[in-house]
Residue, then its C-alpha position, 0 to 999 in steps of 0.5 A: m305574911l310574917d314568914e316572908f319578913l322574918p321566917s326564923y326568930d329567936v322569940n315570938e308571941v301570938h294573941s288573938v280575940s274574937t269579935d262580932a264585927p266584919p273584917a272591914a270594920v275590924m281593919q278600919a278599927i285597927h288603923a283608926l285606934t288611938p293611944q288613948e284607947v289602950p291606956l295600958l300601952v301608953a302607961l308601959m311605953a311612958v315607963r320605957s320612954v323616960p329618957r326621951l321624955l326628959g329630953r325634947n324628943r317626946p313621943s306624940l299621943r295624937g292620932p292613930l296608934l299605928d301612925g305613931f309607930e311609923r313616926a317612931g321608926f317602924a316601917k309598914l312592911r306590907e298591907r292587904p284587906d286582911e292583914v298589915v305587917f310592921g317591922a323595925v330594926g333597933r337595940f330594943w334593950q337600950p332605954t331609948g329602944g335604939l330604933r334605926p329607921i329603915e325602908a321597908a325594902e331594906f328590912l328583909d336583908f338587914d343583917e348588921p351585927g348588934f341589932a334586933k329585927a322585930v315584925f308584928d302583924f294583925r291579921l283577920e280571919r272569918s269566924g262564923e258570923g265574926t272575925l278572929v283578930r290575931t296579932e303575932t310578934r317576932v324578934a330575930t337578933t343578928d348576932a350572939h351578942a345581940r341574942r344575949r342582950f335581947g334574951l335578958y331584956w325579953k325576960v323582963v319585958h315579955p309580960g308587959s309585952a303580952l298585956i299590951r297586945m291583949a289590951w290592944l286587941r280588946a280595944i280593936r274589938k271595942r272600936a269595931e263593934n261600936a262602929r258597927l252599932r252607929 
């Protein structure tokens, strides 16, 4: 479904993990996973959030991780049993992320200069007895100035971004497999 929302992009990254858990358990884990289960994400996002932490707009670490993304300004663009897609518009190179809340229906046509559009998904594929869980992140900028700014930012954050996604996938696998054992 990412092609539907961001068919062309400036950068992307793809990561995956296999699990013995069935797809329904994996999707449930994706939705139920909490920030505490992905401590690397919390640590790296805390570094990024220093300006907000000093102010009154502190991000909550309670509840499911994806709910927190929605509260922060990401929109759920689509969901089906084997995939969920989120998107955001922002100036990600700014210390606060410059997120601009947007409705799912507005995401596709958004093209205001000076911004970047980001999408990420989790999609599931049957793999033998288990499930392959993939996440892809894509970012497209709306003009040359934003492309330069985002490009510099991406060079710095890409390694951490990749580590976060790998840790996130491992936590999903752990939660899904633990749920299966109960």
